N, C-alpha and C positions, 0 to 999 in steps of 0.2 A: 806404283809410286809410293815411296815411304820416306820418312825423315832419315837424315844421315846418321843419327845416333843409333839407328837399328843395325848398322853395319859394324859397330864397334864392339869390342869385348866388354862384357858387363859382369859385375858381381851379382850374386843371387838377389840382393835387395833391389838393385837398380833394374835388373831384368824383370822382377815381379812388378815394379812400379810401371815400367814401360808397357808390359803386357796388360796390366790392370787398367792403365789409362786408355789404351786402344779399345779394350772391351767395354769400358764405361762410355767412351765417346761413341762407339758403334751402337751401343744400346740406346743412347740418348738421341743421337743424330739420325741414325738409320731410318726410324719410322717417321721422321718429320717430312711434311710436304715441302716442295721447293720454295713456296712463298715464305716459309719460316726458315728452312734449312740454309738457303743461300745467304740471306742477311746475317744470320748467326755466324756462318762460316766467314763472311766478310769481316765481322768484328774479331773473330778468332785469329784470322790472318793478320790483321792490324796489330793485335796483341803479340803475335809471334814475332813480327817485325821488330817490336820494341824490346822483347824479352829474350831473343835468341841471337846474341851477337855473333856467334860463330857462323850460323846459317846466313845471317845478314852480310857478313864479310865475304863469304864464298859467292853468294849471289851477286853482290856488288862488283866483285872482281870480274866475274863472267860478263856482267853488263858492260863494264868499261871496255872489254875487248870487242864486244859486239858494236858498241857505239863508236869506237875508235878514239884516237888521241884527241885530247882537248874537249871531250864531252863534258858539259856542265855537271857538277856534282848534284845539283838539284834534280836534273833529269835522271842521273844514276839512282838517287834515293827514291824517286817516284817509281821507277821501274822495279826496283828491288822490293818496295812495298807492294806493288801490284803482283809480283811473283809470290810473295808470302801469302797474299790473299788467295791467289789461284792454287797454291799448295793446299790451303785449308779447304777451299771449294772442292779440290780433287779428292781429299779425304772424305768429305761429305758424299760425293758421288760414289766412292768406293763402298762406304758403309751402307748405302741403299741399293747397290747394284743388284743384289740377289732378289730384291723386291720388285724390280722392274720386269715387265713383260717384253717379249720381242717387239710387240707393236709400239710400246712406249720407247724402246731404244731406237726404233726406226723414226719415230717422231722427234726424238732428241738429237739424232745424228743423221745428217744428210751428206751425200757424196757429190762432189764435182769431179767428173772424169770416171764414173763407174764403168764406162765402156772400155777403159784401159784394163780394168780387172777382167772383164769378160773376154777381151781379145787375148790377154796374156795366158789365160788358163787353157792348157792343152793336155790331153791324156798322156800320162807318163812324163810330163814336163812341168814341174812345180814353179811357183812364183815366190821369190824372196822380196818381201816388202821392206824397203829400207826407210827408216824414219828417224825422228828425234823426240825428245821428251817435251813435246809441245802440246798445249791444250790440256788434255788429260788422257794419258795412255790407258788407264784402267777402264774408262768408259768406251773410248773409241775402238779399242781392240775387240770389244764385244759386237760392234756393228756388223762386220761381215757375217757373223753367226746369225744375227737377226734376219739377214737376207738369205740364209741357207748356204753360205759359203764357209767351209771349214777352214780354221786357221789355228796355227800353233805359235806360241810365243815363248820367250825366255823368262826366267825368274831368278832372282838372287835369293840365296838362302840366308835370310836375315835372322838376327837373334833378338830375343830368345826363341827357342824352338816352338813353344806354344803360340807365339805371335806369328811365326812363319806359317804354321798350320791354319791359324785363323784367317790370315790374309789369303792363303791359297784357297780355302773354302769359298771365300767371297768371290775371288777372281774366276774360279772355275764353275760358278753357279749356273752359267748358261752353256756349258759344254766346252769352254776354252781349254785346250790342252797346253799345259805349261811344262817346260823342261828346264833343268838346272843350266844356267848360262855357261858353267865351266864343266859340264858333263860331256859324255861321249856324243858324237854327232850321228850315231846310227839312226836314232829315231827321227832326226831332222831329215836325213837323206831318204829314209823310207817315206816320210810325208811328202817330200818333193816328188818322189817317183809316183806317188798316188795322185799327183797333180794338185796338191793342196797349197795353201798360202802359209808361209812362215814369216812372221813379223820380227824384224831384228833392228833395234835402235843402234845408231852409228855415232852417237855424240858423247859416249862415255865409255871408258875402258873398264870392263869388269871381267875380262877373260885374258888369256895369255897372248893371243894373236893380235899384234898391234903394228902400227906403222906411223912414223913421223910424217905429218901432213901439215901444210900451212893452212891454218884455220883462222879466219878473220884477221889475216895479216901476220900471225905469229905461229911458229911451228909448235905443234903439240902432238901427243900420241892419240890416235883414234883407232878403234877396232877395225881390222881389215878382214875379219872372218866372213862377213856377208859376201864381199867381192870374191874372196878366195873360194868360198863354197860355190858360188855361182859359176866360176870358171871350171871348177872340178865337176859339177853335176850338169851343167848346161841349163840351169834354171834361169828364168827371166828375172831381171832386177827391176822392180817397180817402185819408184819413190812415192810416198804418201805421207802427208803431214796434216795434222789436225789444228783447228783454231777454235777457241771458245768465242761465241758471239755475245753481244750485250745482254741477250735474254737467257744466257747460260745454256743454250743449245750449242751444237758443234757442227762444223763443216769439215769434211776431210777432202783435201785437194789431192787427187790422184793424177800423177803425171805419166806421160808415155815412158816406156821402158828405156833404161840406159843402154847405150850401145857400147858394150864392153869389147875391148880389143882382145883378139885371140891370135897372137902372132907366134906363139910357141915359146916366147920369152916370158916365163911366168911372173918374175918379179916386175918386169916392165909393164905387163898387163895389169897386175894388181895395183901398181902405182898409178897407172892411167885411170883405172876404175875408181880408186880412192879420190882422185882429183875431182871426178864428176860428182861423187857422193858429197864431198866437202862443199863444192860450189852450190849444189842443190840445197844442202842444209843451211848454208849461209843466207841464201835468198829467202827461205821461209822463216828462219829465226829473226832476220832483220825486219820482217814484216810485223812480227808480234813479239818483241823481245821480252815483254813482261809476262809472256806465257811460256817462256823457256825455263823449265823447272828442274834444272840440274843443281842439286843441293850440295855439291862439293866443287872445289876449285878445279877447273879443267886444264888450266895452263900451269906448267911447272913452277914458275916464279911465285905463284899464289900460295903454293904449299910450303915455301921456304920459311 
């Protein structure tokens, strides 16, 4: 998880400022214990809400789609503020992730439905974990590793380059393997053949393979790569969504595998699978909309 400004082209001065800010915040926040770190992150998130109008607009538009027509603006503002706070908390979690032990991660993240992970894993048949940017991806994706379950995930090549390398070092500190989201699929296919987990978010377009899907009542583009890959490789598709609790621990809700159609009509099968993915994401996002941390407008009208 990172701020939307890391995806934009930057001049050398701005790039240096962004990188320097992340390193400074990482150095200051990373060593702090949770009893200090989370309250400070809460204050930082409230500040971000007031000082980042572009981020606030993007989050607010997404919230309006989740809540539906006629949602009170007071509710939209409250959830947008909550999302900004959770973005700040997520950065604090990221800055300290390399300092956490596997035991601490297990205490911090618990599973509901772990049996679905165990049942889905078979020799030579991997598991594609479909999810959304809920809770805090940077922490919860480490949880399977803390239980001895190998997992691979995608990453965006943010700018500047030094920031990308810094974030990569933090995220890979517990053995997580990250691959470029727009890179070749060979490593992903190999991981699936080894029976590993591959975590793929389905709530934001960051690669070329997309499909128009009705999402919260309005058509938009969503990535169809996970469903397409599952149909190609025979991998199991397992939905799993995280939620931050009031004590800043997490619960990961793991659902039974999706039942993908394999009729021989590839496009129809992908469309059917994407409908299942979209409905599942809607259900979990609606449960905790203030924890849905997409920092860019998801629906086309919002970008006009």
